C-alpha positions, 0 to 999 in steps of 0.5 A: 496543521495548516502549514503541513496541509499547505506543504502537502498540497504543494508537494502533490501539485508539483508531483502531479505536474511532473507526472503529466509532463513529457520528459522533454517538457517537464518543469524543473523539480525546484519550486518557489519556496517563499511564502508567496510562492507556496500560497500560489502553488497551493491555490494552483493545486486546489484549482487543479483538484477542483478541475479534476473533480469536475471532469471525473465526478466526485468519486474517481474510479478505484479509490472510493466505494465500499468494496463489500459490494464487490465481495470483499471481507472487511476488518476494522481494528488493530493488526500487526505484521512480522517478517516470518509467519508466527507459529500457530502456538504464538497466534493462539496465545496472542489471540487470547491476550493481545489487542490484535486480530489481524496479521500481515504475512509475506507470501511471496516476491523475489525481494521478500527478506525472510524464509517462511517455513510455516507458511502453508495452506494448512497454516492459513486455514488454521490461522483463519479458524483461530479468528485471525484476519490475514493481510497478504503481502507480496514483495516483488521487484523494487525501485532502482532508487530505493532508499535501502541498498538491499532492495536495490538488488532487486530492481524493476527493469522492464516495468510493464513486463515485470509487473504482469509476470510478478502479478501472475506469480502473486495470484498463483501463490495466493491460490496455492495458500487457499486465499480465494478471489475477492481477497486483497493482495498487497504489493510492498514497495519500499521507500524510494526517491520519488523526485527521481523521475526515471525511477518514479515512472518505472515504479508507477508503470510496474504498479499499474501493470501489477494492479491490472493483472491482479484485478483481471484474476478476481483479486483486489489490489493493495499498495504498501509503502512509506507515506512520503514515498510510494503513497505520496506518489500514488496520491499524485498519480491520482491527481494527475488522472492516472488509471490502474491505481491501487484499491487500498492504501497501506501507508507507513508513517511511524507517528505512534497514532493509531488513526487512518488519517494521512496528510498526503492523502485526501480524506475523500480518496481511498474510502471507505474501508480502503486504508491501513496505517502502519503507525509504529515499527520494529516493536517487541511485544509479549502476550500470553508468554510469547514474544514477537518483533512486529510492526503495529497497524490500524486496519480498516480494509479488505482481508483474505477470504480463505477457502475452507478446504 
């Protein structure tokens, strides 16, 4: 575990350095991988972290503090997400016999992969009444350097403009479904090459614009991505002193451990009640005689506040 922690500090230090450098002065992406070199980089990362804390205080804005004080509804427990919203019959059966009490739904975005024939205002209200806590996911424009060729078909081209426009679309769709203010809207950014600096800068600018706009409309901002891609990128952006970062992190690390610890994210950041861990994916499960293909999640984070009418 100690080696991995050192490696994580090394990666974050290098990324933070790249994020704060201008294109003309950015250091090379290669770093000294010898034991002595790694030790030096780790010491530098720790020194940088202490310096940042001295400047900003022990609790940087937007990543700590109980969001219930701002009106959030928190759920802590097991959850699942699936491509298409399940029928209410399936949700009823699973509510009775599964360990899950939260469900992730893809409510919009041009890169959303599945149709949503059941996802209506009535479905959201009924799911909430059945006792399900809803995690609203929005899959808008994606990194030009996305690992998936399918996602590269929906590239971020004008980061700030795309982020603002798609945030307004997310808010509009959430309102239409009866998802009220003080709910979280989770932006889904699929895995990408974080060391490709032009691409990474586009992702960060897009995400910052999306966050700023969503917050201005009274919603909390969440961010879903691979732990080794977008989540690491957000942690490095925080270390670099960037603003308009997500309120909540939803990290995909398929290690089969239903915990909220992520080696690439400091234990003192994105707490309390600000994390979701997708710990296993593409799993078929059967409960109450009904089968779904799901991703498993451990949740300790804000969920949707659903209007009663």
